[in-house]
N, C-alpha and C positions, 0 to 999 in steps of 0.2 A: 450818150446813150449807145448801148451795145447793138451791133448789127443783128443780133439774134432776137431782138425785141420786135414784136409785130403790133402795130396799132389797129384796133378793131372798134368800129362804131357801135356794134351790137353783138354781144356774145351770148349764145344760148347754150346752156349746159344741160344736156339730156335730150333724149330722142323719142319720148313717148308721145301720146296725143297732144299733151300740153306743149312740149318743145316744138313739135312740127307745126302746130297751129300758130304758135308765136312766130315761127320762121316764115310762114306764109304771109302773115299780116306785116311783119317787119320788112320782108322783101318787097312787097307791094308799096310800102311807104318809102322805098329807096334808102333803107337803113343798112343795106348790104350785110345782112347777118351772117355770122360764122357759127355753125352748130357742131359741137362735139357730141358724138353719139353715146359716150360713156361705156362702161364695162358690159352693159347688156343692150346693144343696139335695138331700138324698138320698144324697150321697156317690158313690163310685165305681160303685155298683150301678146308678145311673141310666144308665150307658153300656153296661150288659149286657143283651142281648136276651133270653136265656133263662136262668133259674136253675132247675136240676133237682135240686139237692141241698139245698134248704131243706125241712126236715121239715114234713109236713102238706099239701104241695101235690103229690099224686101225678102230676098231669099237667104239672107244671112251672108256672112263673110268670115273667113278665118282671120285670127289675130295677125299672123304674119303677112297675109295679103293686104290687110287693112293698113299695116304700118309701111309696107312697100309703097302703097298708093299715096299715103301722106308724105313720105319722103320724096317721091317723084314730083308731087305737086309743089312742095317747098323748093325743090331744085329747079322746077320749071320757071319759077319767078326769080331765080338767081341766088338762092341760099347756098352757101359754101358748106356742104356737109362733110365732116371729117371723122375719121376713125380716131379713137383716143379718149382719154378721160382726164379730168382735172385732179391734181394731187395737192394743190396748195393755192390759197388766195390771200390777198392783202387788200382790205377795203378801208384802210385808214385815211386815204387821201382822195382828192377829187378824181384822180385816175385810178381805176380799179385794176389791180394787178392780179393776174391769174397764171399759174404754171401748169403746163400739160405734162403728162407722164414721160414724154420723150425729152424733157428739159426745156421745151419752147416756153418763152415768156410772152404773155400778151398784156398790152395796156388797153383797157376797154373804157369807152365812154359810158356804155350801159351794159348791164349784165342781167339776163333773165335766167333764174334758177328753175330748172324743170327736172330735178334729179329723182323725183318720185319717192316711193316707199317700197320696202320689200316685205312681203308676207312672211311671218314666222311659221316654220313647219316643225314637226316633231323630230325630223332627222332620221327616220327609219329608212333603211334601204328600200323596202317594199313600197313605202309611201312615195319616195322619190322616183322609183321606177314607174309607177302608174301616173305620177304627175307628168313625167316626161312623155309617156305614151299618150297622154290626153284621154285616158280610159277610166276616169272615175275619181280622181283626187282633185280637189279645188280648195281655194282659200277665199272664194267669193260666192256666197249663195245667191245674191242678186244677179250676178253675171251668169251663173251656170245652173241654178236651181231648176229652170224650165226644162232642161234636158232630162230631169229625173222625175217628171210629173207621173203620178200614180205608181211610183216605185218606193222602195224602202231605202233609207239612207242613214248614215251615222255622222254625227257632228261632235267634235271635241272642243271644249271651251267652257269657261265658267263666268265670264264677264258680261257686261251689257251687250257688247257686239255679238257675242256667242248666242245670247238669249234672243236678240233681234233676228239673227240669221236662222236660228232654230224655229222661231215663230213664223218667219217668212217661208221656210221650207215646209212647214206643217200645212200651209195652204195649197201646196202643190203636190206633196208626196203622200203616199198611203200611210207611211209610218216614219217617224224621226226618232232615232235613239240618240240621246245626248249623254256623252261621257264627260263627267266632271272628275278631274283627277284628284281632288281632295275631298274632304268631308263637308265642305260648304261652298256655296257660290261666292264669287267676288262681285257679282252684279248687284245693282240696287234692288231693294226689296220688291219694288213694283215690277221690275223686269223678271225677277225670279218667280213672282206670283203668276205672271202672265204665262210662262212656259209650264208651270206646274198645273195650271188649270186647263191647258190645252190637251184634249183627249188623245190625240194621236202622237203626242210626244212622250216617250218613255225616258225617264232620267235615271241614270246609273251613277250613283255617287261613289267616290273612292275607287274609280276604275282607270286603269292604264291601257293604252293601245299597245299590243304586242307585235302585231303584224297585219298589214293589209294584204288580203288574199285575193287571188284571181286566176285567170287562165293564161296570164302573161300579157294579154292585150287589154282586158277590162276587169274591173273589180267585181267580185262575187260575194265577198263577206269580209268581216273584220274580226280578228282574234283579239280578245281583251282579257285582262287580268283583274279579278276582284281582289283588291289589295287587303280586304278584311279577311276573306276566307282563303286567299292564296290559290283560288281555283281559276283555271282558264276556260273560256268557252268562245264559240264563234257566233257572230251576229250576221245573219243574211243581209246583204246590202249591195246595191249597185253603185252607190256614191259615198265618198268619204270626204267630209268637209272639215277643214282645220280653221278654227276661229280663236287662235291664241294671241292675236295681235299683229301689228305691223311695226316695222322699224323704218322711220323716215331716213332717207339717204342724205343726211345734212351735217355729218360730223365735221367735215372740213370747213364749214362756215361758222362754227359755234363761237369762235373768238371775235366775230364781227357782227353777226346777225342774231337778233333776238329770237330765241327758241322757247317753246313751252316746256313743261316738265318732262314730256315724253320725246322731245326732239323735233317736233314740227315747227316750221318757221311761222312766226307771228307776223301777219300782214296787217296793214292799216285797214280797218273795216270798210268794206265797199270798194276796195281797190286791190291792186297787186303789189303795192308799195311795201317795202321793208323799212327797218329803222335806218338803213343806209341810203342816202340819196343816190339815185341812178341804179340801184339794185332792186330787182323785182322778182316775184316768185309766182309760179303757176303750177297747177296740178297737185299730185298727192304729197309733195313735200310740205304743203301747207294745209292739206285737207284730210282730217281724220274722221270725217263724218260720211261723206258720199262715196269717194273713191271710185268714181265711174269714168269711163273714157270720155263721155260727153261733157261732164262737168270739168274734167281736166282740160279738154279742148276749149271750153268757154273761158277758163281763166288764162289759157295761153293767149287767146285773143285780147283779153284785158291787159295782160302784161305788155304785149307789143304796143297797144294803144297808149298805155301809161308811159312806156319808154319813149315813144315818139313825142308825146307832149312834153316830157322832161327835156329832151334834146331841143325842142322848139323854144323852151323857156330860157335856154342858155344862149340863144342867138341874139 
């Protein structure tokens, strides 16, 4: 065996709420976890200004503060938190082989995948600007809709998730303008009917977003293009929500782990187990329904407990 190979009892891949919660539980169970933070340390929450629905923080907390706290708690119990990301895996044998970007090879008894999912955005420079500023662009209505109560917002999307988020926003906001980029919804008929009958949702079919406008700090309106008439106009809005889907960060596992048709990891129902013994999943890498910090943390706990029981079964 090469001197460059490191043996690890429990490897956690990813550093969002799922990964750090798994680390806390694994550390307390004397599994000596090693956690690689990935290309976005802290995960999606590091781009979220305010988190008001995380239990125990009655005044709210910023996403970065929350992730710093979770990291410090994991390290307090002995988690080895490392910079870097996984570039390759081999799960064909009883020892799970993982390669890090710097060339390091790990041989792991257990692996917890907590790589999450990335929201898809339109890619407009103005959209990315206000996303980074935290001043009006979001890919999660449930997370951020509360900040726009009694205001006017715009949401882009045509699927079931977009309809669900538009309906959710309609309960909080004065008006919701829904931009559907084609001439028809991709959502189920029942979801389409729900948004169509909601009085404060205006649906603009065959419309593209041209630019997210604002004062440099916060969003004030959205410029759109009517693709039928070729006319542009502005829609007053303080919030711009993008609901065009998520991409799970699971590509490197596809040759070994069972994925669904959209790339989410398929877990054994009621557990964090994957089709490979000793490999577990937590968080948004397997969750295309809830996608919340609290549910991710819960599955992180499950993954650590499942990994602990798996190791005990080998003794």
